[in-house]
C-alpha positions as CSV (number, residue, x, y, z in Angstrom):
1,M,0.0,0.0,0.0
2,K,1.1,3.5,-0.7
3,N,2.2,5.7,2.2
4,R,-1.0,7.4,3.2
5,N,0.8,10.6,4.2
6,S,2.1,11.0,0.7
7,T,-0.9,9.8,-1.2
8,P,-0.7,10.5,-5.0
9,Y,-4.4,11.3,-5.1
10,D,-5.6,14.9,-4.9
11,V,-8.3,14.6,-2.2
12,K,-7.4,17.3,0.2
13,G,-10.4,19.4,1.2
14,K,-13.0,16.8,0.0
15,S,-15.6,15.4,2.3
16,V,-16.7,11.8,3.0
17,A,-19.7,10.6,4.9
18,I,-19.1,7.3,6.9
19,L,-22.5,5.6,7.4
20,A,-22.4,3.4,10.5
21,T,-24.2,2.2,13.6
22,H,-23.5,-0.1,16.5
23,G,-21.8,-3.3,15.3
24,F,-19.5,-2.0,12.5
25,E,-16.4,-4.0,12.0
26,T,-13.9,-1.8,13.9
27,S,-11.0,-1.8,11.4
28,E,-13.3,-1.3,8.4
29,L,-14.3,2.1,9.8
30,T,-11.2,3.2,11.7
31,E,-8.5,2.4,9.1
32,P,-10.2,4.0,6.1
33,K,-11.2,7.0,8.3
34,K,-7.6,7.4,9.4
35,A,-6.4,7.3,5.8
36,L,-8.9,9.9,4.7
37,D,-8.1,12.2,7.6
38,E,-4.3,11.9,6.9
39,A,-5.0,12.8,3.3
40,G,-6.7,16.0,4.3
41,V,-10.3,14.8,3.8
42,H,-13.0,15.9,6.1
43,T,-14.8,12.8,7.4
44,T,-18.2,12.7,9.1
45,V,-19.5,9.7,10.9
46,V,-23.2,9.6,10.2
47,S,-25.6,7.4,12.1
48,L,-29.3,6.7,12.9
49,P,-31.5,9.3,14.6
50,E,-31.6,7.4,17.9
51,S,-27.9,6.6,18.0
52,D,-25.9,7.3,21.1
53,A,-23.1,10.0,21.0
54,K,-20.7,7.1,20.3
55,I,-21.3,3.9,18.4
56,R,-19.5,0.6,19.3
57,G,-17.4,-1.5,17.0
58,F,-17.3,-5.2,16.8
59,R,-14.3,-7.5,16.2
60,N,-13.6,-11.2,16.7
61,G,-16.9,-12.0,18.3
62,G,-16.9,-9.1,20.8
63,W,-17.5,-5.4,21.2
64,D,-14.4,-3.4,20.4
65,G,-14.0,0.3,20.9
66,E,-16.2,3.3,20.1
67,V,-16.4,6.0,17.5
68,T,-18.0,9.4,18.0
69,V,-21.1,10.2,15.9
70,D,-20.8,13.5,14.1
71,A,-24.2,13.7,12.5
72,R,-27.5,11.8,12.3
73,L,-29.9,11.0,9.5
74,P,-32.0,12.8,8.3
75,D,-30.1,16.0,9.3
76,V,-27.5,15.5,6.5
77,S,-27.8,15.0,2.7
78,A,-25.7,13.4,0.1
79,S,-25.3,16.9,-1.4
80,D,-23.1,17.7,1.7
81,Y,-20.4,15.2,0.7
82,D,-18.2,14.2,-2.1
83,A,-18.3,10.4,-1.4
84,L,-19.7,7.7,0.9
85,L,-18.0,5.0,2.9
86,I,-20.0,2.0,4.3
87,P,-18.0,-0.2,6.7
88,G,-19.0,-3.8,7.2
89,G,-19.6,-6.0,10.1
90,V,-22.8,-8.2,10.1
91,M,-24.8,-6.0,12.4
92,N,-24.0,-2.6,10.9
93,P,-25.5,-2.9,7.4
94,D,-28.2,-5.3,8.6
95,R,-29.5,-2.6,11.0
96,L,-29.0,0.3,8.6
97,R,-31.0,-1.3,5.8
98,M,-34.1,-1.3,8.0
99,F,-34.2,2.5,7.9
100,D,-35.6,4.4,4.9
101,D,-33.4,7.4,5.7
102,A,-30.3,5.3,5.5
103,V,-31.3,3.5,2.3
104,G,-32.3,6.9,0.7
105,F,-29.0,8.5,1.8
106,V,-27.1,5.7,0.0
107,R,-29.3,5.9,-3.1
108,D,-28.8,9.7,-3.3
109,F,-25.0,9.2,-3.7
110,F,-25.6,6.9,-6.7
111,E,-28.1,9.2,-8.3
112,A,-25.6,12.0,-8.0
113,G,-22.8,9.9,-9.5
114,K,-20.7,10.2,-6.4
115,P,-18.2,7.5,-5.3
116,V,-19.3,4.9,-2.9
117,S,-17.0,2.4,-1.1
118,A,-18.5,-0.6,0.8
119,I,-16.5,-3.4,2.4
120,C,-17.3,-6.9,3.8
121,H,-21.1,-7.0,4.6
122,G,-21.4,-3.3,3.7
123,P,-22.8,-4.0,0.2
124,W,-25.9,-5.5,1.9
125,L,-27.1,-1.9,2.2
126,L,-26.6,-1.5,-1.6
127,V,-29.0,-4.4,-2.1
128,E,-31.7,-2.5,-0.2
129,A,-31.0,0.7,-2.1
130,D,-31.5,-1.2,-5.4
131,V,-28.3,0.2,-7.0
132,L,-26.5,-3.1,-8.0
133,K,-28.2,-4.0,-11.3
134,G,-25.5,-4.5,-13.9
135,R,-22.6,-3.7,-11.5
136,T,-19.5,-5.8,-10.7
137,V,-18.8,-6.2,-7.0
138,T,-17.2,-8.3,-4.3
139,S,-18.1,-8.7,-0.6
140,Y,-17.8,-11.1,2.2
141,P,-18.6,-14.4,0.5
142,S,-21.7,-15.2,2.7
143,I,-23.7,-12.4,1.0
144,R,-22.7,-13.2,-2.6
145,T,-26.2,-14.7,-3.4
146,D,-27.9,-11.6,-2.1
147,L,-25.8,-9.4,-4.3
148,E,-26.3,-11.6,-7.4
149,N,-30.1,-11.7,-6.7
150,A,-30.0,-7.9,-6.7
151,G,-28.5,-7.9,-10.2
152,A,-24.8,-7.7,-9.5
153,S,-22.0,-9.8,-11.0
154,W,-19.9,-11.0,-8.0
155,T,-16.2,-11.8,-8.2
156,N,-13.8,-13.1,-5.5
157,D,-11.2,-10.3,-5.7
158,E,-9.6,-8.2,-2.9
159,V,-11.0,-5.0,-4.4
160,V,-13.4,-4.3,-7.3
161,T,-13.9,-0.9,-8.8
162,D,-16.9,-0.2,-11.1
163,Q,-17.6,3.4,-12.2
164,G,-17.0,4.9,-8.8
165,L,-18.3,1.9,-6.7
166,V,-15.5,0.3,-4.7
167,T,-16.1,-3.0,-2.9
168,S,-13.9,-5.4,-0.9
169,R,-14.3,-8.7,1.0
170,S,-12.8,-8.3,4.5
171,P,-10.4,-6.5,6.7
172,Q,-7.5,-8.4,5.0
173,D,-8.3,-6.4,1.9
174,L,-8.1,-3.0,3.6
175,P,-4.9,-1.8,1.9
176,A,-6.2,-2.3,-1.6
177,F,-9.7,-1.0,-0.6
178,I,-8.3,2.2,0.9
179,D,-6.1,2.9,-2.1
180,K,-9.0,2.5,-4.6
181,M,-11.3,4.5,-2.3
182,L,-8.9,7.4,-2.4
183,E,-8.4,7.0,-6.2
184,E,-12.2,7.1,-6.9
185,L,-12.6,10.1,-4.5
186,A,-9.9,12.0,-6.4
187,E,-11.6,11.2,-9.7
188,G,-14.9,12.6,-8.5
189,R,-18.3,12.0,-10.1
190,H,-18.8,9.1,-12.4
191,A,-21.5,9.1,-15.1
192,G,-21.7,5.3,-14.8
193,Q,-22.4,5.4,-11.1
194,T,-25.9,6.8,-11.6
195,T,-28.8,4.4,-11.0
């Protein structure tokens, strides 16, 4: 992985929403957030209206650390940000996809052609937003069928990029995922991202 402090991508001053709630996979939120922050990107952890001031991460079968919530749905809009990051963890996207505000927030990024990065179980939320038809993605293998049933072509690669959509399988793929996330953020809007 490239040294994040000297990223070749021009992303300084851009803004990224990180959509998460209790049960996010810790490293899948904290490591990309750290990379974005170090690259001069303004990050905002966005959560559900009833969220606590901090949301808890999950790793290796147990609760693991907390992250401060910066904003709540529906007080923010996709128009406030340049891109969206969706961490995985089984609980995080499974809970988020039950809320219309979260699903609509995700869909709005696609409709605006803005980059979206989702890792592990994060693409589950993309299924609910109905934005996967004709897209090539990867994910944690257990949700492959869900993604294919939503119209996606699934591949078992560490990172897949498709017109501004970046997906990866697991925390082991974070170096490649972070690099592509930064690259797509630098590129900006993608006409092919629109639903």
